[in-house]
N, C-alpha and C positions, 0 to 999 in steps of 0.2 A: 173429525166427525162432521163439521160444517161443510168442508169441501166435499165430502162423500154425499151429504144430503143435497148439495147443490149440483150433483151429477158430475163432479170434477174428478172423482176418484172411485175406484172399484173397491168393494169391501174385501177384507182378508178372507171372509167366509166364502164369498163368491169365487175368489181366485182359487182357494183350496178345493172347493167343490168341483171346479172345472178340471183341476189336475186329477182329482180322485175319479171323477166320472169318466175321464178319458184314459185312466190308468197310465198317467205320465210320470216318469221319474223327474227329479229336479233337472237332470241333464236333458231329458227329452222335452220338457217344458221350455227350457232355455233355447234349445234349437228351434222349436216351433215358433217362439216369439222373437227370435233374433236378439236375445239378450244373454247375459252371463248367468251361469248356474248360481253364482253368488247372489245376484239380484233377485232371482226367483226365490231363493231362501230368505233374503231380507224382506221381500214383499209378504211372503207367507207368515213370517215371524212378526210382522208389524213394525219392523225397524224403519221402513220407509212407506209413505203413502203410495198406493198403486195408481200411477197416472191414468187419466182417462183414455189415452191412446192404447195403453196396455189392456185396459178393460174392453175396449172396442176390438182389439186384436184377438182376445180370447173368444169373443163372441163370433167374430168372423172366421177364425180358425175352425171352431166347432161347426159352424154352419157349412163351411166348405167341405169339411170332412164328412159330415152327414150327407151332403148333396152327392159327393163322389161315391159314397158307399151304397147309395140307392140307384145307381145307374145300372 
């Protein structure tokens, strides 16, 4: 919780909302982020803290996707 409040980790809820909002399966999310399906599952289940760089990646991925869809 302290790491999350310090901006060092993304919340489970934010991660799950990103996946749901973009209708990504565990496998699709893994490919989008360049990580394993298992890690996506672990992050969403709260087994591991979601690193800041993964949090930034989900924001960047979504921004890029939205930018491309508005062309």
